[in-house]
C-alpha positions as CSV (number, residue, x, y, z in Angstrom):
1,M,-0.2,-0.1,-0.1
2,L,1.3,3.4,-0.9
3,R,0.4,6.3,1.4
4,Y,0.5,10.1,0.6
5,Q,0.2,13.2,2.8
6,I,-0.9,16.1,0.3
7,D,-1.4,19.1,2.1
8,D,-2.5,21.2,-1.0
9,M,-5.8,19.0,-1.4
10,S,-8.7,20.9,-0.1
11,C,-11.8,20.0,-1.8
12,G,-13.9,17.6,-3.4
13,H,-12.7,18.4,-6.7
14,C,-9.1,17.5,-5.6
15,V,-10.4,14.1,-4.3
16,Q,-12.0,13.5,-7.9
17,A,-8.7,14.6,-9.4
18,I,-6.4,12.8,-7.4
19,T,-8.4,9.5,-7.6
20,A,-8.7,10.2,-11.9
21,A,-4.9,10.6,-11.8
22,V,-4.3,7.2,-9.4
23,K,-6.5,5.5,-12.0
24,S,-5.0,6.8,-15.3
25,V,-1.7,4.7,-14.1
26,D,-3.7,1.4,-12.6
27,P,-7.4,1.5,-13.5
28,A,-7.7,-1.3,-10.9
29,A,-6.1,0.9,-8.3
30,Q,-8.4,1.2,-4.9
31,V,-8.0,4.9,-3.7
32,A,-8.6,6.0,-0.6
33,I,-8.6,9.5,0.5
34,D,-9.1,11.5,4.2
35,L,-10.0,15.3,2.9
36,S,-9.7,16.3,6.7
37,R,-6.4,14.4,7.0
38,K,-5.3,15.3,3.7
39,S,-4.0,11.7,3.6
40,V,-4.5,9.2,0.4
41,E,-3.7,5.6,0.5
42,V,-3.5,3.7,-2.9
43,T,-3.6,-0.1,-3.2
44,T,-1.9,-0.8,-6.7
45,T,0.0,-2.7,-8.6
46,A,1.9,0.3,-10.2
47,A,5.2,1.5,-9.2
48,G,5.1,4.2,-6.2
49,P,6.9,6.9,-8.3
50,D,4.5,6.1,-11.3
51,V,1.5,7.0,-9.0
52,S,3.3,9.9,-7.4
53,D,4.3,11.2,-10.5
54,A,0.6,11.1,-11.8
55,I,-0.3,12.9,-8.7
56,R,2.0,15.7,-9.3
57,E,1.0,15.7,-12.9
58,A,-2.6,16.6,-11.8
59,G,-1.0,19.6,-10.0
60,Y,-0.3,18.6,-6.5
61,A,2.4,17.9,-4.3
62,P,2.3,14.3,-2.7
63,A,4.6,13.6,0.0
64,E,5.2,10.1,1.2
65,A,3.6,9.1,4.5
66,T,4.9,6.2,6.5
67,E,2.1,5.0,8.4
68,A,-1.5,5.7,8.5
69,A,-2.8,8.5,11.2
70,P,-4.3,7.2,14.2
71,V,-8.0,7.8,14.1
72,A,-9.5,9.7,17.0
73,K,-12.9,8.6,18.3
74,A,-15.7,10.8,19.2
75,S,-16.7,10.3,23.3
76,C,-20.4,10.1,23.9
77,C,-20.7,13.9,24.1
78,G,-19.3,14.2,21.0
79,G,-16.0,15.5,22.5
80,K,-12.6,14.1,20.8
81,R,-10.6,11.3,22.8
82,S,-7.1,10.2,22.4
83,P,-6.6,8.1,19.6
84,L,-6.4,4.3,20.0
85,G,-3.4,3.3,22.1
86,A,-2.7,6.6,23.1
87,D,-1.7,7.5,26.7
88,P,-4.2,10.1,27.6
89,R,-1.8,11.2,30.4
């Protein structure tokens, strides 16, 4: 799996453009985008440089991310809790 941080991704159009760019390299690629975290995960058989080059050609600046960002769960009253496994102290 390839993971990217794309800080200049800001809207639904960006999500569509990045998805299309990835799929231009591998039409069967699975693309998961978290717009609020500006993160992209791609499951593909294509080479990483080919995928990142396609994203750059679409006008975005992908940076490789080494691991998925932890997901914060909402508490019963809507506030944020610590990510799973994090020590709240």
